[in-house]
N, C-alpha and C positions, 0 to 999 in steps of 0.2 A: 504494500500500500504506500502510495506517495501523495504529497500535497498537490492537489489539482488546482489549476487556475481557471475558473469559469468566467468567460467573457460575457459582456452585456447581451450579445445576441443569443448565447447559450442559455442565459437566465430567462430571457423572454420566451424562448422556444420550449423550455422545459416547464410544464404546468406545475409540477410538484415543487420545483425549485422556485419558480416565480411566485408561488403562493406564500413563500417565506418572507417576501418583501412587501412592505406597505409603501404606498406613495402618498406623501402628505404635501399639500400646497401651502405656500406662505399666504397669510391672510390678505396682504395688501400688494404684494409684488408677484409677478408672473414667474415664480421660481418654485420648482418641485424638488423634493428630497426623498430618496429611497431609503427605507429603514428596514434592516434585517431584524426579524423577530423569531428567535428560536434559541436553542442551546448551542454555545460555541466556546472556543478557547481564544484567549486574547492576552497579549502582553501589554504592560502599562507604559511602554515607550513608544511603540508604533501604532497601537490600537488597530491591529490587523487581524480580523476575526478568521478563525479556521473552524469549520463545523465538525461535528462528530463523524461525518462522512468524509473528512479530509478535503473539504472544498474550501477554496479561498476565492476572493473577488477583487483582483488588483484594479480593475477598471473603476470600481466603486469606492474602495477603501484605500487607494494609494494617495499619498500626499508627500510633499517635500521632494527629496532626492530619490527618484524611483529605483535607482540602482541598489539601494539598501534592501530591497525586497528579494534580490537574488538569493540572499541567505535562506529565506523561507522555503526555497525549492531545492536546497542542497541536501546531500545524503547525511552530512554531519548534523544539520538541524533536525532532520527526521529521526535520526538515531536518538538524540537527546530529548526530543519531544516525546517519543514513545517511552523512553526510559523513565521520564518524570511525570507522565500524564496522570497517574493515579495520585500524585502528591500535590497537584495544583489546588490552591484554595478555591472552595466553591462559594459562589454568591448567586442569589436568585432574584428575579423580578427587578433588575436594574436597568435604568436608561443610561447608557455610557456616553457621556459628553466627552470626557477625557480632558486633559490639559497637558501643557509642556512639562516634560521631565525636569527641565532646568528652570521652569517658571519664566520662560521667555515671553515677554509681553506681546510682541508681534505675533508669535505663534499662537498664543492663547486667544488673541482677539480675532485674527484672520482665519486660522485653521479650525479652531475648536468652537468658539463661542457662537457664531451665527447659526449653528445647527440646533441651538436651544429653541429656536422659533418654530420648530417642526414637532414640538411636543403637543399631543392632543389629549392629554390626561390632566385632571385637576389635582392629582396627588401622585408624586413620583419619588423614587429613590434615585438620586443622581450620582453617577460615578465619575470622580475626578481624581487626579493624582494628589497625593498628600503634600507634595511640594508647592502646590498652588498657593498664592498669597492670599492674605485676608482681604485685600482690596478686590481681588478677582472674585472671591466667594461672595463678598458683599454686593458686588455689581450683579452677579447672577441672581442673588436674592431679590434685588431691586427689579430686575426684568421679570422674574417669575411672579412677583407680587403684582406687577402691572398686568400680567397675563392671567392673574387669579389662579396660579399654580402653587400648591403647597409642596415645598421641596425639602427633602431630607438628604444631606450629603452622605455619600459613602466614599471614604478616602482609600485610594488604592496605593499600595506600596509597590516597589519595584518587583518585577517578575511576571509569571504567567498565572492566569486565573481560568476557572471554568465557570462561565456564566450560564445559568439555567433559566429558560423562559425569559430571556432578557432582550433588550433592543439596542442597536447601535445605528445611528444615522450615517449616511454616506458623507464623505468629505467633499465639500462644494468647490467649484471653481473659484479662484481668487476674485474674479469679476463679480460673481454672485455674492460672495461674502462682503465685498466692498459695498455693493448696492444695499444689502440688508443693513449693514452698520450705518451707512449714510442716512438711512431712513430714521435713525434715532436722533439726529441732530436737534438741538434745542436752541432756537434763536430768541434771545431775550433783550439784547441791547440795540439801540438805534445807532450808537457810535461804535464803530469797529475798532478793535484793539490791535496794536503791534506787539508781538510776543517774541521774546528770546528764551529758548529752552536751555537751561544750564545742565551740564553733565558733571558738575563738580563733585558729586558723590559716587561717580561711576569708577569701575576698575580700569577702563581704557577709553580712548577717544575723548579724553578731556582736552580742552583748549589750554595750552601752556600759557598763552597770553590772553586768557579770558577777561581779566580785569580791564585791559586796554580795549578789548572788543565791547565789553559792557559800557565802558565810558563813552565810546563812540555812539553806540546804539541809544543810550539814554538821551543824548543830544537830539535824537530823532524821535523822542517820545516812546521808546520801546519799554515794555515792562518785562523785568527779568523774573522767570518762573522756574521753580524746581518741582517737577511733577511728583517727586517722591513724597511730597507733603500734601498731595491733593487726591481726593477720592476719584475713582474713574467717572462717576456721574458728573462731578464738577469739571473733570477734564473734557467730557463731552460738551458741556456748556461753554468752556473756555475756547475750544477750537471751533465751535459753531458760531462764535461771535468774533472771530479773528479776521483781520484784514491782511496781515502779514505774519508769517511764522519763519523765524530764523533758528536753525539748530544744527549742531554737529550730528553726523549720522548716528542713529540709535533708535531703539524700539519706541521711544517717546513719539517719534514722527509717525508711528502707526495711527495716531489720533487725527491725522489729516483726513481720515475717512469720515470725520464728522464736519468737515469744512464745507462751506457753500461754494458754488461755482465762481471762479474769478479770484479766489483767495490766492495770494502770492506765497509760495513755499520756497524758501532758500535753504538748501542743504549744504553744510560745510562738510565735505567728504574726504576720506583718505585717497591717496593715489593707488588705485588698484592695479595689480600686476599679473594676476593668475586667472586661469579659466574658471576655477572653482569659486571665484568671487563674483562671477557674472550676475548671479541672482541678487547678491547684496548690492551690487553697483546700480541696478535698475529698480530695486524694490519700491522705492518711494516715488520715483519718476513715473513708474507704471500706474500707481494709484492716482497720481495727478492726471494722467492721461484719461483714466476711466471717469474721473469726476470733473473734468474741465477746470482743473486748477492750474495756475501759472507756475511752472517749475523752473528754478535756476539752481545750478550747482556751483560751489566754490571749492576748488581743490586745495587742500592744505598739505603742508609738509609733515612727514612722520617723525615722531620723536620716540625713541625706544624706551621701554619701561623695564626696570630691573626686576620688579616682583609683581605678579598678578595674583589676586586673591585665590586661595586654595580652592574655594568652591567653584571658581570658573575653570580651573585646570581639570576638574573631574569630567567636564563635558566637551572640552576642546582638545584636539590632538596636539602634542608638543611641537610637531612639525609646523602646523598652521600657526600656533601661537608665536613661534620664532620668526616665521617668514612673512606673514601677512601684515600689511599696514593697518588692517582693520582692528588689530589688537595692539595698536600703539597709540600714543597720545598725538595731538595735532598742534601745529603752529600755523596760523593763518595770517596772510599778509593784510595789514590794516587798510591798505589802499582798496582792497576788495570790499571791506566792511564800510568804508567811507562812501563807496558808490551806491550803497543800498538806500533807497528812498523810504 
């Protein structure tokens, strides 16, 4: 027995298999989500379900770097899977939303969160990773309350689980996730703000000359904001009412999904050198294109960091940490900042 990959057309043509999927439509947007409902095995890093009949569905549940799924079809994976299958922790009647193993804000908001809008029950047990932040959990609670859903969190540790009579929604296209999140924007101010997002409390991509940058931007009536101190709901309001956002590259820029068309987004980004950085390079410019935001990038010079926090090293390979400018601090030319209106 080996792990099988069932493609979309195979699911549709197999009545028994197709009956395991529910199709739920978003209340306000023309977006549908397929939800697998049955007993399956799942790990809390990839959230890639494998049924008791050894079926998997890469077309439906693949996200991020697709090459990582090659492991699930290897002999080594199958051997270890069968060896440990009777030891997997059992949970039942769970709606698996999931969340980033490293609590990455971009991944939580773009990949995982939008699927919550396809819950059609009024009371659920919601599976997310234990590493998820209190902020993220609070925002989920806010959204569930708005949808009149009574939610009980089930926190998943690292490893494989057997989920019985449970559900997991498919992973949506980035364009669909962005549309869903943009529908949450909250416009409250007549006067639009100019915002600079500081990364002063981050492990890398801090601006070495941030004080000089801040001094220049304050002359132009920018407000300096550290999102670490702001709830996600208030971040939604902040970005919904912004006219200009300036920020070094980082997950905080994910919040541009809440901006209105025509908002100016200026990303201070590192000098990328490698093919594996291509997704990082275009991540926020792609969102701007989807939402008709005005995007400008400013390339900054890299400055090496002697020590990166231990918790970051657990999720990033040493090779990438050493060679990629994404994991360095930044030095931006002040003339570039002075040109911002």
